[in-house]
N, CA, C and O atoms as a GROMACS GRO file, in nm:
protein
  388
    1MET      N    1  -0.414   5.949  -7.088
    1MET     CA    2  -0.503   5.832  -7.073
    1MET      C    3  -0.611   5.841  -6.955
    1MET      O    4  -0.728   5.806  -6.973
    2ALA      N    5  -0.561   5.892  -6.827
    2ALA     CA    6  -0.696   5.873  -6.712
    2ALA      C    7  -0.794   5.963  -6.792
    2ALA      O    8  -0.912   5.934  -6.811
    3LYS      N    9  -0.713   6.114  -6.851
    3LYS     CA   10  -0.822   6.207  -6.909
    3LYS      C   11  -0.943   6.127  -6.969
    3LYS      O   12  -1.059   6.152  -6.938
    4ILE      N   13  -0.905   6.027  -7.059
    4ILE     CA   14  -1.015   5.982  -7.170
    4ILE      C   15  -1.101   5.892  -7.112
    4ILE      O   16  -1.220   5.883  -7.085
    5PHE      N   17  -0.936   5.789  -7.096
    5PHE     CA   18  -1.022   5.647  -7.030
    5PHE      C   19  -1.077   5.664  -6.878
    5PHE      O   20  -1.149   5.573  -6.837
    6ARG      N   21  -1.049   5.770  -6.793
    6ARG     CA   22  -1.115   5.703  -6.647
    6ARG      C   23  -1.208   5.768  -6.621
    6ARG      O   24  -1.270   5.748  -6.516
    7ARG      N   25  -1.248   5.872  -6.718
    7ARG     CA   26  -1.376   5.990  -6.723
    7ARG      C   27  -1.525   5.832  -6.637
    7ARG      O   28  -1.580   5.818  -6.528
    8GLU      N   29  -1.525   5.760  -6.759
    8GLU     CA   30  -1.630   5.696  -6.787
    8GLU      C   31  -1.597   5.583  -6.846
    8GLU      O   32  -1.488   5.571  -6.902
    9TRP      N   33  -1.721   5.451  -6.839
    9TRP     CA   34  -1.769   5.369  -6.870
    9TRP      C   35  -1.679   5.326  -7.064
    9TRP      O   36  -1.675   5.394  -7.166
   10ILE      N   37  -1.638   5.224  -7.042
   10ILE     CA   38  -1.543   5.206  -7.152
   10ILE      C   39  -1.665   5.104  -7.138
   10ILE      O   40  -1.724   5.060  -7.040
   11PRO      N   41  -1.685   5.079  -7.317
   11PRO     CA   42  -1.806   4.941  -7.401
   11PRO      C   43  -1.654   4.879  -7.432
   11PRO      O   44  -1.544   4.928  -7.457
   12VAL      N   45  -1.709   4.745  -7.416
   12VAL     CA   46  -1.561   4.626  -7.458
   12VAL      C   47  -1.598   4.511  -7.508
   12VAL      O   48  -1.523   4.416  -7.531
   13GLY      N   49  -1.762   4.518  -7.536
   13GLY     CA   50  -1.776   4.408  -7.613
   13GLY      C   51  -1.957   4.412  -7.571
   13GLY      O   52  -2.014   4.496  -7.503
   14HIS      N   53  -2.005   4.312  -7.625
   14HIS     CA   54  -2.155   4.294  -7.625
   14HIS      C   55  -2.200   4.175  -7.568
   14HIS      O   56  -2.151   4.064  -7.592
   15ILE      N   57  -2.332   4.206  -7.459
   15ILE     CA   58  -2.372   4.118  -7.381
   15ILE      C   59  -2.394   3.981  -7.454
   15ILE      O   60  -2.393   3.867  -7.408
   16ALA      N   61  -2.412   4.022  -7.568
   16ALA     CA   62  -2.431   3.830  -7.734
   16ALA      C   63  -2.375   3.749  -7.684
   16ALA      O   64  -2.413   3.636  -7.652
   17GLN      N   65  -2.216   3.833  -7.663
   17GLN     CA   66  -2.077   3.782  -7.603
   17GLN      C   67  -2.109   3.675  -7.561
   17GLN      O   68  -2.118   3.571  -7.626
   18VAL      N   69  -2.132   3.694  -7.427
   18VAL     CA   70  -2.094   3.574  -7.302
   18VAL      C   71  -2.240   3.560  -7.246
   18VAL      O   72  -2.266   3.626  -7.145
   19LEU      N   73  -2.363   3.462  -7.314
   19LEU     CA   74  -2.470   3.453  -7.293
   19LEU      C   75  -2.487   3.352  -7.140
   19LEU      O   76  -2.539   3.375  -7.031
   20SER      N   77  -2.436   3.269  -7.181
   20SER     CA   78  -2.408   3.159  -7.032
   20SER      C   79  -2.333   3.125  -6.961
   20SER      O   80  -2.220   3.158  -6.996
   21VAL      N   81  -2.336   3.070  -6.865
   21VAL     CA   82  -2.252   3.088  -6.729
   21VAL      C   83  -2.154   3.012  -6.807
   21VAL      O   84  -2.186   2.922  -6.884
   22GLY      N   85  -2.003   3.062  -6.778
   22GLY     CA   86  -1.898   3.011  -6.889
   22GLY      C   87  -1.843   3.047  -6.927
   22GLY      O   88  -1.724   3.018  -6.919
   23ASP      N   89  -1.902   3.158  -7.013
   23ASP     CA   90  -1.862   3.211  -7.174
   23ASP      C   91  -1.813   3.309  -7.169
   23ASP      O   92  -1.880   3.394  -7.113
   24TYR      N   93  -1.688   3.351  -7.216
   24TYR     CA   94  -1.619   3.441  -7.173
   24TYR      C   95  -1.538   3.420  -7.330
   24TYR      O   96  -1.514   3.334  -7.414
   25PHE      N   97  -1.511   3.607  -7.294
   25PHE     CA   98  -1.376   3.598  -7.490
   25PHE      C   99  -1.260   3.685  -7.387
   25PHE      O  100  -1.268   3.713  -7.268
   26THR      N  101  -1.149   3.712  -7.493
   26THR     CA  102  -1.112   3.817  -7.430
   26THR      C  103  -1.045   3.922  -7.495
   26THR      O  104  -1.031   3.889  -7.613
   27ILE      N  105  -0.992   4.044  -7.470
   27ILE     CA  106  -0.989   4.173  -7.455
   27ILE      C  107  -0.820   4.221  -7.439
   27ILE      O  108  -0.754   4.161  -7.354
   28ASP      N  109  -0.740   4.349  -7.539
   28ASP     CA  110  -0.631   4.354  -7.439
   28ASP      C  111  -0.700   4.535  -7.472
   28ASP      O  112  -0.719   4.578  -7.586
   29VAL      N  113  -0.733   4.632  -7.313
   29VAL     CA  114  -0.710   4.726  -7.349
   29VAL      C  115  -0.563   4.832  -7.293
   29VAL      O  116  -0.514   4.807  -7.182
   30LEU      N  117  -0.532   4.892  -7.338
   30LEU     CA  118  -0.379   4.973  -7.314
   30LEU      C  119  -0.291   4.887  -7.270
   30LEU      O  120  -0.233   4.914  -7.165
   31ASN      N  121  -0.260   4.761  -7.342
   31ASN     CA  122  -0.180   4.649  -7.279
   31ASN      C  123  -0.199   4.597  -7.165
   31ASN      O  124  -0.103   4.595  -7.088
   32GLU      N  125  -0.293   4.556  -7.135
   32GLU     CA  126  -0.385   4.524  -7.018
   32GLU      C  127  -0.469   4.387  -7.086
   32GLU      O  128  -0.547   4.396  -7.181
   33LEU      N  129  -0.426   4.230  -7.000
   33LEU     CA  130  -0.431   4.163  -7.110
   33LEU      C  131  -0.609   4.112  -6.997
   33LEU      O  132  -0.612   4.054  -6.888
   34LEU      N  133  -0.698   4.150  -7.060
   34LEU     CA  134  -0.825   4.086  -6.966
   34LEU      C  135  -0.909   4.012  -7.053
   34LEU      O  136  -0.897   3.994  -7.174
   35MET      N  137  -1.020   3.960  -6.951
   35MET     CA  138  -1.100   3.825  -7.028
   35MET      C  139  -1.274   3.930  -7.009
   35MET      O  140  -1.317   4.027  -6.948
   36VAL      N  141  -1.305   3.858  -7.075
   36VAL     CA  142  -1.484   3.948  -7.023
   36VAL      C  143  -1.568   3.787  -6.962
   36VAL      O  144  -1.569   3.684  -7.029
   37VAL      N  145  -1.617   3.798  -6.861
   37VAL     CA  146  -1.652   3.604  -6.837
   37VAL      C  147  -1.796   3.613  -6.746
   37VAL      O  148  -1.798   3.686  -6.646
   38ARG      N  149  -1.911   3.539  -6.784
   38ARG     CA  150  -2.032   3.518  -6.720
   38ARG      C  151  -1.997   3.461  -6.603
   38ARG      O  152  -1.891   3.398  -6.603
   39GLY      N  153  -2.057   3.468  -6.506
   39GLY     CA  154  -2.032   3.392  -6.387
   39GLY      C  155  -2.184   3.410  -6.341
   39GLY      O  156  -2.261   3.502  -6.368
   40ALA      N  157  -2.205   3.286  -6.259
   40ALA     CA  158  -2.355   3.198  -6.232
   40ALA      C  159  -2.446   3.391  -6.147
   40ALA      O  160  -2.560   3.415  -6.108
   41ASP      N  161  -2.324   3.472  -6.154
   41ASP     CA  162  -2.432   3.637  -6.124
   41ASP      C  163  -2.450   3.743  -6.172
   41ASP      O  164  -2.536   3.830  -6.161
   42ARG      N  165  -2.328   3.723  -6.246
   42ARG     CA  166  -2.315   3.876  -6.321
   42ARG      C  167  -2.219   3.839  -6.372
   42ARG      O  168  -2.145   3.748  -6.334
   43ILE      N  169  -2.206   3.923  -6.489
   43ILE     CA  170  -2.058   3.967  -6.618
   43ILE      C  171  -1.939   4.024  -6.516
   43ILE      O  172  -1.963   4.106  -6.427
   44ARG      N  173  -1.860   3.992  -6.531
   44ARG     CA  174  -1.740   4.014  -6.466
   44ARG      C  175  -1.554   4.052  -6.576
   44ARG      O  176  -1.509   3.958  -6.640
   45VAL      N  177  -1.482   4.178  -6.579
   45VAL     CA  178  -1.405   4.172  -6.676
   45VAL      C  179  -1.327   4.185  -6.560
   45VAL      O  180  -1.359   4.242  -6.456
   46LEU      N  181  -1.134   4.080  -6.608
   46LEU     CA  182  -1.078   4.001  -6.517
   46LEU      C  183  -0.987   3.989  -6.594
   46LEU      O  184  -1.001   3.978  -6.716
   47SER      N  185  -0.863   3.989  -6.522
   47SER     CA  186  -0.727   3.953  -6.578
   47SER      C  187  -0.733   3.851  -6.615
   47SER      O  188  -0.798   3.762  -6.559
   48ARG      N  189  -0.654   3.834  -6.739
   48ARG     CA  190  -0.641   3.722  -6.757
   48ARG      C  191  -0.520   3.590  -6.756
   48ARG      O  192  -0.526   3.476  -6.803
   49THR      N  193  -0.389   3.677  -6.666
   49THR     CA  194  -0.268   3.652  -6.650
   49THR      C  195  -0.218   3.629  -6.504
   49THR      O  196  -0.216   3.712  -6.413
   50CYS      N  197  -0.167   3.463  -6.498
   50CYS     CA  198  -0.211   3.383  -6.358
   50CYS      C  199  -0.090   3.451  -6.287
   50CYS      O  200   0.019   3.491  -6.328
   51LEU      N  201  -0.155   3.447  -6.154
   51LEU     CA  202  -0.060   3.515  -6.050
   51LEU      C  203   0.083   3.444  -6.026
   51LEU      O  204   0.149   3.526  -5.962
   52HIS      N  205   0.148   3.347  -6.045
   52HIS     CA  206   0.238   3.250  -6.000
   52HIS      C  207   0.341   3.314  -6.129
   52HIS      O  208   0.446   3.363  -6.089
   53ARG      N  209   0.312   3.319  -6.307
   53ARG     CA  210   0.409   3.346  -6.344
   53ARG      C  211   0.348   3.371  -6.502
   53ARG      O  212   0.376   3.338  -6.617
   54CYS      N  213   0.248   3.452  -6.430
   54CYS     CA  214   0.168   3.564  -6.564
   54CYS      C  215   0.156   3.526  -6.684
   54CYS      O  216   0.161   3.620  -6.763
   55ALA      N  217   0.140   3.403  -6.739
   55ALA     CA  218   0.102   3.304  -6.851
   55ALA      C  219  -0.046   3.357  -6.846
   55ALA      O  220  -0.118   3.374  -6.748
   56PRO      N  221  -0.067   3.376  -6.961
   56PRO     CA  222  -0.196   3.386  -7.036
   56PRO      C  223  -0.352   3.241  -6.922
   56PRO      O  224  -0.304   3.161  -6.841
   57VAL      N  225  -0.417   3.242  -6.931
   57VAL     CA  226  -0.441   3.171  -6.864
   57VAL      C  227  -0.632   3.133  -6.958
   57VAL      O  228  -0.711   3.041  -6.936
   58ALA      N  229  -0.644   3.256  -7.065
   58ALA     CA  230  -0.721   3.224  -7.158
   58ALA      C  231  -0.707   3.312  -7.327
   58ALA      O  232  -0.683   3.432  -7.336
   59ALA      N  233  -0.722   3.249  -7.408
   59ALA     CA  234  -0.735   3.291  -7.562
   59ALA      C  235  -0.873   3.284  -7.648
   59ALA      O  236  -0.966   3.205  -7.635
   60GLY      N  237  -0.863   3.357  -7.710
   60GLY     CA  238  -1.017   3.416  -7.741
   60GLY      C  239  -1.102   3.407  -7.704
   60GLY      O  240  -1.123   3.485  -7.611
   61ALA      N  241  -1.230   3.302  -7.748
   61ALA     CA  242  -1.322   3.338  -7.676
   61ALA      C  243  -1.365   3.174  -7.662
   61ALA      O  244  -1.283   3.085  -7.683
   62GLY      N  245  -1.494   3.152  -7.626
   62GLY     CA  246  -1.537   3.001  -7.612
   62GLY      C  247  -1.629   2.971  -7.430
   62GLY      O  248  -1.704   3.058  -7.387
   63ASN      N  249  -1.612   2.889  -7.380
   63ASN     CA  250  -1.666   2.869  -7.225
   63ASN      C  251  -1.594   2.714  -7.191
   63ASN      O  252  -1.545   2.612  -7.241
   64THR      N  253  -1.639   2.802  -7.033
   64THR     CA  254  -1.480   2.677  -6.997
   64THR      C  255  -1.610   2.722  -6.910
   64THR      O  256  -1.707   2.796  -6.927
   65LYS      N  257  -1.533   2.594  -6.757
   65LYS     CA  258  -1.576   2.582  -6.573
   65LYS      C  259  -1.448   2.628  -6.521
   65LYS      O  260  -1.425   2.615  -6.401
   66ARG      N  261  -1.376   2.671  -6.586
   66ARG     CA  262  -1.293   2.737  -6.506
   66ARG      C  263  -1.166   2.775  -6.591
   66ARG      O  264  -1.172   2.730  -6.705
   67PHE      N  265  -1.026   2.862  -6.556
   67PHE     CA  266  -0.990   2.917  -6.643
   67PHE      C  267  -0.833   2.839  -6.573
   67PHE      O  268  -0.839   2.814  -6.453
   68SER      N  269  -0.732   2.811  -6.627
   68SER     CA  270  -0.628   2.712  -6.564
   68SER      C  271  -0.488   2.813  -6.650
   68SER      O  272  -0.513   2.877  -6.752
   69CYS      N  273  -0.347   2.812  -6.589
   69CYS     CA  274  -0.243   2.839  -6.636
   69CYS      C  275  -0.152   2.718  -6.768
   69CYS      O  276  -0.149   2.616  -6.700
   70PRO      N  277  -0.120   2.700  -6.832
   70PRO     CA  278  -0.068   2.622  -6.903
   70PRO      C  279   0.075   2.549  -6.855
   70PRO      O  280   0.131   2.445  -6.889
   71PHE      N  281   0.102   2.647  -6.765
   71PHE     CA  282   0.261   2.586  -6.687
   71PHE      C  283   0.245   2.499  -6.579
   71PHE      O  284   0.283   2.382  -6.577
   72HIS      N  285   0.183   2.565  -6.480
   72HIS     CA  286   0.170   2.497  -6.375
   72HIS      C  287   0.024   2.442  -6.371
   72HIS      O  288   0.017   2.319  -6.381
   73LEU      N  289  -0.047   2.484  -6.363
   73LEU     CA  290  -0.225   2.444  -6.401
   73LEU      C  291  -0.280   2.516  -6.243
   73LEU      O  292  -0.363   2.468  -6.165
   74TRP      N  293  -0.235   2.590  -6.236
   74TRP     CA  294  -0.282   2.677  -6.148
   74TRP      C  295  -0.442   2.763  -6.207
   74TRP      O  296  -0.459   2.810  -6.320
   75ALA      N  297  -0.535   2.762  -6.101
   75ALA     CA  298  -0.631   2.715  -6.148
   75ALA      C  299  -0.700   2.832  -6.120
   75ALA      O  300  -0.649   2.879  -6.019
   76TYR      N  301  -0.875   2.971  -6.198
   76TYR     CA  302  -0.918   3.064  -6.165
   76TYR      C  303  -1.050   3.031  -6.199
   76TYR      O  304  -1.095   3.004  -6.310
   77ASP      N  305  -1.136   3.040  -6.031
   77ASP     CA  306  -1.327   3.050  -6.049
   77ASP      C  307  -1.361   3.181  -6.188
   77ASP      O  308  -1.280   3.224  -6.270
   78PHE      N  309  -1.504   3.216  -6.174
   78PHE     CA  310  -1.523   3.300  -6.311
   78PHE      C  311  -1.554   3.422  -6.179
   78PHE      O  312  -1.629   3.514  -6.211
   79ASN      N  313  -1.504   3.421  -6.052
   79ASN     CA  314  -1.456   3.540  -6.002
   79ASN      C  315  -1.364   3.614  -5.945
   79ASN      O  316  -1.375   3.713  -5.873
   80GLY      N  317  -1.203   3.514  -6.012
   80GLY     CA  318  -1.107   3.534  -6.021
   80GLY      C  319  -1.018   3.520  -5.934
   80GLY      O  320  -0.902   3.562  -5.929
   81HIS      N  321  -1.118   3.416  -5.819
   81HIS     CA  322  -1.034   3.344  -5.718
   81HIS      C  323  -0.920   3.227  -5.814
   81HIS      O  324  -0.928   3.191  -5.931
   82LEU      N  325  -0.838   3.199  -5.727
   82LEU     CA  326  -0.799   3.127  -5.723
   82LEU      C  327  -0.811   2.959  -5.653
   82LEU      O  328  -0.810   2.906  -5.542
   83VAL      N  329  -0.819   2.935  -5.738
   83VAL     CA  330  -0.909   2.759  -5.663
   83VAL      C  331  -0.783   2.651  -5.695
   83VAL      O  332  -0.792   2.552  -5.623
   84SER      N  333  -0.737   2.650  -5.731
   84SER     CA  334  -0.640   2.506  -5.729
   84SER      C  335  -0.469   2.594  -5.761
   84SER      O  336  -0.428   2.674  -5.845
   85ALA      N  337  -0.420   2.535  -5.662
   85ALA     CA  338  -0.249   2.525  -5.680
   85ALA      C  339  -0.196   2.404  -5.662
   85ALA      O  340  -0.157   2.375  -5.550
   86PRO      N  341  -0.183   2.303  -5.776
   86PRO     CA  342  -0.118   2.213  -5.738
   86PRO      C  343   0.025   2.228  -5.669
   86PRO      O  344   0.086   2.335  -5.674
   87LEU      N  345   0.084   2.096  -5.593
   87LEU     CA  346   0.233   2.090  -5.493
   87LEU      C  347   0.214   2.225  -5.496
   87LEU      O  348   0.238   2.238  -5.616
   88MET      N  349   0.183   2.370  -5.449
   88MET     CA  350   0.139   2.432  -5.303
   88MET      C  351   0.173   2.437  -5.194
   88MET      O  352   0.248   2.505  -5.123
   89ASN      N  353   0.078   2.318  -5.183
   89ASN     CA  354   0.080   2.243  -5.060
   89ASN      C  355   0.236   2.242  -4.935
   89ASN      O  356   0.255   2.229  -4.814
   90ARG      N  357   0.317   2.264  -5.058
   90ARG     CA  358   0.464   2.206  -5.035
   90ARG      C  359   0.502   2.336  -4.981
   90ARG      O  360   0.587   2.342  -4.892
   91ALA      N  361   0.443   2.446  -5.029
   91ALA     CA  362   0.470   2.567  -4.972
   91ALA      C  363   0.488   2.604  -4.908
   91ALA      O  364   0.385   2.626  -4.844
   92LYS      N  365   0.639   2.668  -4.824
   92LYS     CA  366   0.594   2.779  -4.640
   92LYS      C  367   0.550   2.867  -4.688
   92LYS      O  368   0.576   2.928  -4.791
   93ASP      N  369   0.458   2.880  -4.592
   93ASP     CA  370   0.352   3.021  -4.568
   93ASP      C  371   0.254   3.060  -4.732
   93ASP      O  372   0.183   3.157  -4.760
   94PHE      N  373   0.285   2.962  -4.798
   94PHE     CA  374   0.169   2.999  -4.898
   94PHE      C  375   0.009   2.980  -4.906
   94PHE      O  376  -0.065   2.882  -4.895
   95GLU      N  377  -0.012   3.127  -4.931
   95GLU     CA  378  -0.148   3.126  -4.859
   95GLU      C  379  -0.253   3.156  -5.015
   95GLU      O  380  -0.229   3.228  -5.112
   96PRO      N  381  -0.334   3.093  -4.994
   96PRO     CA  382  -0.425   3.066  -5.190
   96PRO      C  383  -0.472   3.183  -5.227
   96PRO      O  384  -0.453   3.228  -5.340
   97LYS      N  385  -0.583   3.285  -5.073
   97LYS     CA  386  -0.580   3.365  -5.094
   97LYS      C  387  -0.519   3.489  -5.127
   97LYS      O  388  -0.589   3.587  -5.154
   0.00000   0.00000   0.00000
């Protein structure tokens, strides 16, 4: 895999799939669950699994304001940053960053 896939860029979609801020589509590359999303500044490819329980935070394609885990509602912005983790304010030493 390294010889083939790490040598150069790999096209995963077309810019027309993410024309507006919040547009996204999901892809699976080498068993990695990924999503392509247009943010305010650029297009990014991010993991689409929640850091908490590895549930997918996106499926298919669409437009959204943020990505949210269906289990505990952890939410992520278009940069992949955790922006909300309900009830974690009670967890000792929890650091959202």
